[in-house]
N, C-alpha and C positions, 0 to 999 in steps of 0.2 A: 222252652228252654233251648238256648243255642248249643250246638255241639262245639267241641274244641276248635275244629276247623272254622266254623262260622264265627266264633268269638274272635279269632285272630284276623279273619277276613274283615270283620266289622271294624277292627282297629285300623286296618289299611284304609277302609272307606272313610273313616272320620278325617284322616289326613287329606284324602282326595277331595272330600266334600268341602273342607275349609278352603282349599285352593280354588275350587270351582266357584264357591260363593264369593270369595274375596275378589276374584277376577271378573265376576259377573258372566261366567261362561255358561251358555245354554247347554243343558244335558238332559238325557232321558234314561230311565231304566229300560232295559231291553229283556226280551225272552223270559227265561225262568225267574229273573229278578223281579220283573213287572208282575208276572203271575203270582209270585210269592207275596208281593205287596197287596194285590187284590184279594187273593184267596186266603192268605195266612196273616196279613198285616206285618209281614217280615219275611224271613227266609222260608222257603219250602223246607220242611223238616229234614229231608234227605239231600238237600242241595249242598254244593261245596264250592260255589264261586259267586261273584257278582259281575253282572254285565252292564256297562254304561255306554251309551252312544252320544257322540258329540258331533254336531254339524262340521263338515270338513274345514270350513274357513276358520273355526275356532279350535279344531282338533290339534293342529300343529302348534298353535299358540299355547294351549294347555300343556302339551308335552314339553315345550321349552321352559315353561314357568314352574311346573310342578316340582322340579328338582330342588327348588329353594325351600319347599315345604317339607321335604322328606327327611326323617331322622337317618342316621348313618346306616342303619340296617335295612332300609328300604331303597329300592332302585327302580328306574324306568328301563324296561326292556323293549326294544323295537327291532325289526328285522334288519334295519340299516345300521344300527349301532351295537347290537349284541350278537356275536357270531352263533351262540347256542340257541338263539330265539328264532325258530323257523316259522312262526305265525306272521300273517300280514298285519293283524291288529296289534296294538301295544298292550303291555301289562305293567302294572305297578306291583312289585313283588316285595315280600318280607323274607330276607335271606336267613332269618333265624329258624324258619320252619320249611320243611319240604313235603311235597305230596308224592307218594308212590303211585305211579300210573301203571296199572296192570292190564289195560284193555288192548294194547297194541301187541305186535308180534314179539317185542322184547320189552321187559319191564324197564322203566326209567324213572328218575326223580326230577321234579321241577320245584323251584321255589314257590311258596304259597303266593297266590296272585289274586288280583281282580283284573278283568278284561276291559279295555277301553277301545271301542270301535269307532271308526269314522262313519258318519252318515253322509251319503252322496246323492247327488241329483241324478235323474234319469231323463231321457228324451221325452218330449211331449207327445209326439205322434205314435200311434200304435205300431206301425210298421218299423219306424226307426228305433223305437224302444225294444222291440223284439229282436231286431238285428243286433242291437247292443247287448241284449241278454245272451244271445248265442255266442258272441265273442267272449263275454265274461265267463260263460259256462265252460267253453273250451279251455280257456287258460286256467280256470280253477281246477278242472278235471286233471289237466296235465301237471299242475302243481301238486295235487294230492297223490298222483301216481309217482312223482319224483320223491315224495316224502312218505311213501306207502308204509315204511317200517314204523312210522309214528301214528298212523291212522288208528283211531279207536275202533277196533273190530267188534267190541262188545257193546257198542252204543245201542241202546234199545230203540225200537221204533223206526229203524232205517227203511226208507221206501224200497220197493222191490227193485227198481233200476239200479240203485246203489248197491244192493246186495249182489246183483248179477255182475256188476263191474268188479266188485271185490273178489268174487269167486273166480272171475276170468283172470284177474291179475295174479291171484295166488296160484292158478294153474299154469299160466304162461309166462309170468314175469314181465308182461308188457308194461312199458313206461318207467320201470324202475331204473334208478341210476341217473335220471335226468337232473338238470340244474334247476332247483326250485327258485333260485334268485332270478333266473331268466323270466319265469312266469309271474313272479311277484312284481317285477318291473312292468310287465305288460298289463297286469291287473291294475297296478297303480296308475298308469297312464290312462287306461280306459275309465277308471272311476273318477279321475279328476277332470274328465272331459266336459262334464255337465255340472256346473256349480250348484250347490245346494240352494243358495239364495234365490236363484232364478228358475227353479224347477217346481213343477206341480206334483211330480212323483219322486219319492226318495227311497233309498234302500240301505239296509245294513247287509251288504252283499256277502261279506266273509263271516257272517253269523251262521249258526247251525242250520237255520231253516232257509237260507239263501233267498229265493224269489218269494217265498211266503213272508219274508220280511221286507217286501216292497209295498209301500202304502202311499196313498195320497198324502201330501205334506200336511194337509189340514188335519189329519188324524193326530199328528204330533202337536200342531199349533204352537202356542206359547208355553205349553206344558201346564201341569197342575201338580200339586203336592199330594203325596200318598203317605199314610202312616207306614213306617217301616221300623220294626223293633222299637227302640226308645227314641226314635227321631222321625224325620220325614225325608223322603227323597222325591225328586221330580220324575214325572212320567208323562206319557202322551195324554192329550185331553180326551181322546177316544180310545181308551184302553180296551173296552169291550170288543170293538170292531177288530183291533189288531190281534188280541188274544184269540178271538174266534177264528180268524184267518190262520193263525199259527197252530192252534191246538184243538179246534173244534169245541167240544164240551169241556171247557177248561176248568170249570168248577168241580168236576169229578176227578179225584186223584187217580193216577195210573196204578196198575197192578204192582204188587210188591217187587216182582222180578224186574220191573222196568224203572226202578227208582235211583240207581246209582249210575247216572249217565256217563260219568268220567272214570268209573272203575278205579276209584282213588282212595287212599288212606293217608293219614297224617303221620309224618316223621318229625322229630325234633332234632335239630342239628346239635350234636354234642360238642 
């Protein structure tokens, strides 16, 4: 049985899915959404969002066209068009409902959302790919420092290096107050440098797992349908390889304390 959050998110997804299908836009479930499809045939019971990836060449077309499909209470939020939207990836939001985010330094509310990520190409050569990765990593780190007040400090399962950086910033204030738009511009230029269509390696760089979401493009392939709730959604052809790279033993659920990754609860706008 879906939670209230999942019920309303699924309503957003139905609108988005119709647009994707009508336009013939290639898309894939990502991260926890794909994991939910494989392990639960729908939402992970404690999850509170949907993540969709679209190859870069179609990503901007989708964002331009989807507005024609949205009811008045749904909106497209991007970092270029929505001042309050500090994320690199886009969101389709339902303004009737808000999520209370309690994981960062200060509580805040955000409109109920699904996340839409661009999938980007990576260099073919090992050396050039890793130089590119270092450039991306530097700018993503500086972006997160500039938006540190919004970082989810309660996110479970953070790697030790991230926990060390968070503790250092809390102690010293290093990097706070920077201009996040400056780093988003740099990330945008770097990610667009290698077209998805001509790449053997692709990445969802601004996803939660960063380089663990860099795969051979053949793992995505032309996609395959997976049962999801009362419908089907598209995902990578090699879901096992991708999920193993991201989660390890992905068929074993995490401990209870690690299950609300967004530290979020639903509010209804009165």
